[in-house]
DSSP file (Angstrom, degrees, kcal/mol; ACC not computed):
  #  RESIDUE AA STRUCTURE BP1 BP2  ACC     N-H-->O    O-->H-N    N-H-->O    O-->H-N    TCO  KAPPA ALPHA  PHI   PSI    X-CA   Y-CA   Z-CA
    1    1 A X    >         0   0    0      0, 0.0     3,-1.5     0, 0.0     4,-0.1   0.000 360.0 360.0 360.0 122.9 -170.8  168.2    0.9
    2    2 A X  G >   +     0   0    0      1,-0.3     3,-1.7     2,-0.2     0, 0.0   0.687 360.0  75.4 -67.2 -20.3 -173.5  168.3   -1.8
    3    3 A X  G 3  S+     0   0    0      1,-0.3    -1,-0.3     3,-0.0     0, 0.0   0.652  86.1  64.3 -69.3 -13.6 -173.1  172.1   -2.4
    4    4 A X  G <  S+     0   0    0     -3,-1.5     2,-0.3     2,-0.1    -1,-0.3   0.486  92.9  80.9 -85.4  -2.6 -169.9  171.5   -4.2
    5    5 A X  S <  S-     0   0    0     -3,-1.7     2,-0.4    -4,-0.1    -3,-0.0  -0.726  72.6-131.6-107.3 152.8 -171.6  169.6   -7.0
    6    6 A X        -     0   0    0     -2,-0.3     2,-0.5     2,-0.0    -2,-0.1  -0.800  16.1-155.4 -98.1 144.6 -173.6  170.7  -10.1
    7    7 A X        -     0   0    0     -2,-0.4     2,-0.4     2,-0.0    -2,-0.0  -0.986   6.7-160.8-121.3 127.6 -176.9  169.2  -10.9
    8    8 A X        -     0   0    0     -2,-0.5     2,-0.5     2,-0.0    45,-0.0  -0.898   8.8-172.9-110.0 136.1 -178.3  169.2  -14.4
    9    9 A X        -     0   0    0     -2,-0.4     2,-0.5     2,-0.0    -2,-0.0  -0.974  13.7-166.3-124.1 115.5 -181.9  168.8  -15.4
   10   10 A X        -     0   0    0     -2,-0.5     2,-1.1     3,-0.0     3,-0.1  -0.879  19.9-153.0-107.3 129.3 -182.3  168.4  -19.1
   11   11 A X    >>  -     0   0    0     -2,-0.5     3,-1.6     1,-0.2     4,-1.0  -0.848  19.2-158.3 -92.9  98.4 -185.6  168.7  -20.9
   12   12 A X  H >> S+     0   0    0     -2,-1.1     3,-1.1     1,-0.3     4,-0.9   0.849  85.6  55.7 -51.5 -45.2 -184.6  166.5  -23.9
   13   13 A X  H 34 S+     0   0    0      1,-0.3    28,-2.4     2,-0.1    -1,-0.3   0.800 114.8  39.8 -60.3 -29.4 -187.2  167.9  -26.2
   14   14 A X  H <4 S+     0   0    0     -3,-1.6    -1,-0.3    26,-0.1    -2,-0.2   0.520 106.8  67.6 -96.3  -7.0 -186.0  171.4  -25.7
   15   15 A X  H << S-     0   0    0     -3,-1.1     2,-0.3    -4,-1.0    -2,-0.1   0.988 107.6 -22.1 -85.5 -63.7 -182.2  170.7  -25.6
   16   16 A X     <  -     0   0    0     -4,-0.9    26,-2.2    26,-0.2     2,-1.0  -0.975  44.5-138.6-156.3 136.2 -180.9  169.6  -29.0
   17   17 A X        +     0   0    0     -2,-0.3     3,-0.3    24,-0.3    24,-0.2  -0.813  30.4 164.2 -97.6  97.8 -182.3  168.0  -32.2
   18   18 A X  S    S+     0   0    0     -2,-1.0     2,-0.3     1,-0.2    -1,-0.2   0.711  72.0  33.3 -87.7 -22.1 -179.8  165.4  -33.2
   19   19 A X    >   -     0   0    0     21,-0.3     3,-1.7     1,-0.1    -1,-0.2  -0.766  59.6-179.3-137.2  89.5 -182.0  163.5  -35.6
   20   20 A X  G >  S+     0   0    0     -2,-0.3     3,-1.4     1,-0.3    -1,-0.1   0.634  74.2  79.4 -66.3 -11.4 -184.6  165.6  -37.5
   21   21 A X  G 3  S+     0   0    0      1,-0.3    -1,-0.3     3,-0.0    -2,-0.0   0.767  90.9  52.4 -67.3 -22.4 -185.9  162.5  -39.3
   22   22 A X  G <  S+     0   0    0     -3,-1.7    -1,-0.3    18,-0.1     2,-0.2   0.298  84.6 115.2 -97.1  12.5 -187.9  161.6  -36.2
   23   23 A X    <   -     0   0    0     -3,-1.4     2,-0.3    -4,-0.1    16,-0.0  -0.527  68.6-119.1 -78.5 146.4 -189.6  165.0  -35.9
   24   24 A X        -     0   0    0     -2,-0.2     2,-0.3     1,-0.1    -1,-0.1  -0.617  28.5-115.9 -80.5 143.3 -193.3  165.2  -36.3
   25   25 A X        -     0   0    0     -2,-0.3     2,-0.4     2,-0.0    -1,-0.1  -0.628  31.7-169.2 -79.5 139.0 -194.5  167.4  -39.1
   26   26 A X        -     0   0    0     -2,-0.3     3,-0.5     1,-0.1     4,-0.0  -0.983  15.6-172.0-134.7 122.0 -196.5  170.4  -38.0
   27   27 A X  S    S+     0   0    0     -2,-0.4    -1,-0.1     1,-0.2     3,-0.1   0.597  74.3  75.4 -89.0 -11.5 -198.4  172.6  -40.4
   28   28 A X  S    S-     0   0    0      1,-0.2    -1,-0.2     3,-0.0     2,-0.0   0.514  96.6-121.2 -84.5  -3.3 -199.4  175.4  -37.9
   29   29 A X        -     0   0    0     -3,-0.5     2,-0.5     2,-0.0    -1,-0.2  -0.171  38.6 -58.1  86.2 173.3 -196.0  177.1  -37.7
   30   30 A X        +     0   0    0     -3,-0.1     2,-0.4    -2,-0.0     3,-0.1  -0.796  44.7 179.5 -98.8 130.7 -193.8  177.7  -34.7
   31   31 A X    >   -     0   0    0     -2,-0.5     3,-1.8     3,-0.2     6,-0.2  -0.930  14.3-162.0-130.3 107.6 -195.1  179.7  -31.7
   32   32 A X  T 3  S+     0   0    0     -2,-0.4    -1,-0.1     1,-0.3     5,-0.0   0.725  90.4  61.4 -62.8 -21.6 -192.5  180.0  -28.9
   33   33 A X  T 3  S+     0   0    0      1,-0.1     2,-1.1    -3,-0.1    -1,-0.3   0.674  81.0  92.6 -78.0 -17.7 -195.3  180.9  -26.5
   34   34 A X    X   -     0   0    0     -3,-1.8     3,-1.5     1,-0.2    -3,-0.2  -0.672  57.8-170.4 -81.2 101.3 -197.0  177.5  -27.0
   35   35 A X  T 3  S+     0   0    0     -2,-1.1    -1,-0.2     1,-0.3    -3,-0.0   0.606  83.1  59.2 -70.4 -10.5 -195.6  175.4  -24.2
   36   36 A X  T 3  S+     0   0    0      2,-0.1    -1,-0.3    -3,-0.0     2,-0.1   0.542  78.7 113.2 -92.1  -8.1 -197.1  172.2  -25.8
   37   37 A X  S <  S-     0   0    0     -3,-1.5     2,-0.5    -6,-0.2    -7,-0.0  -0.428  71.0-124.7 -67.7 134.4 -195.3  172.7  -29.1
   38   38 A X        -     0   0    0     -2,-0.1    -1,-0.1     1,-0.1    -2,-0.1  -0.694  19.1-166.8 -83.6 126.5 -192.7  169.9  -29.7
   39   39 A X        -     0   0    0     -2,-0.5    -1,-0.1     2,-0.1   -25,-0.1   0.633  36.2-121.5 -90.9 -16.3 -189.2  171.3  -30.3
   40   40 A X        +     0   0    0      1,-0.3   -21,-0.3   -18,-0.1   -22,-0.2   0.444  54.0 152.4  95.9   0.3 -187.7  168.1  -31.6
   41   41 A X        +     0   0    0    -28,-2.4   -24,-0.3   -24,-0.2     2,-0.3  -0.291  18.4 172.9 -62.4 151.2 -184.9  167.5  -29.2
   42   42 A X     >  -     0   0    0    -26,-2.2     4,-2.0   -30,-0.1   -26,-0.2  -0.895  48.6 -89.6-150.7 177.7 -183.9  163.8  -28.7
   43   43 A X  H  > S+     0   0    0     -2,-0.3     4,-2.5     1,-0.2     5,-0.2   0.781 121.1  60.4 -68.1 -27.2 -181.4  161.5  -27.1
   44   44 A X  H  > S+     0   0    0      2,-0.2     4,-2.0     1,-0.2    -1,-0.2   0.938 107.7  45.4 -63.8 -44.9 -179.2  161.6  -30.2
   45   45 A X  H  > S+     0   0    0    -29,-0.4     4,-1.2     2,-0.2    -2,-0.2   0.885 110.7  54.0 -64.2 -38.6 -178.9  165.4  -29.8
   46   46 A X  H  < S+     0   0    0     -4,-2.0     3,-0.5   -30,-0.3    -1,-0.2   0.930 109.7  46.7 -61.4 -44.8 -178.2  165.0  -26.1
   47   47 A X  H >< S+     0   0    0     -4,-2.5     3,-1.1     1,-0.2    -1,-0.2   0.858 108.8  55.6 -67.6 -33.4 -175.3  162.6  -26.8
   48   48 A X  H 3< S+     0   0    0     -4,-2.0     3,-0.3     1,-0.2    -1,-0.2   0.777 110.4  46.4 -67.3 -24.8 -173.9  164.9  -29.4
   49   49 A X  T >X S+     0   0    0     -4,-1.2     4,-1.4    -3,-0.5     3,-1.1   0.174  73.1 112.2-105.1  16.2 -173.8  167.7  -26.9
   50   50 A X  H <> S+     0   0    0     -3,-1.1     4,-2.2     1,-0.3    -1,-0.2   0.832  73.1  62.2 -59.3 -31.1 -172.2  165.9  -23.9
   51   51 A X  H 34 S+     0   0    0     -3,-0.3    -1,-0.3     1,-0.2    -2,-0.1   0.850 102.0  52.3 -62.3 -32.3 -169.1  168.0  -24.3
   52   52 A X  H <4 S+     0   0    0     -3,-1.1    -1,-0.2     1,-0.2    -2,-0.2   0.888 109.6  48.4 -68.8 -39.5 -171.3  171.1  -23.5
   53   53 A X  H  <        0   0    0     -4,-1.4    -2,-0.2     1,-0.3    -1,-0.2   0.873 360.0 360.0 -71.1 -36.7 -172.6  169.5  -20.4
   54   54 A X     <        0   0    0     -4,-2.2    -1,-0.3     0, 0.0    -2,-0.2   0.515 360.0 360.0 -66.9 360.0 -169.2  168.4  -19.1
């Protein structure tokens, strides 16, 4: 029965920034209301947080 399982959907960019070296520089500042703003999450951050997902 599928109702006994958890389903995760991760938005990688919003999840965890594991390698800040690959972030784009942005001079305009951070605006949490701007849904197009890049938060910097990446697959390195995702792999570092697998313990959280489990």
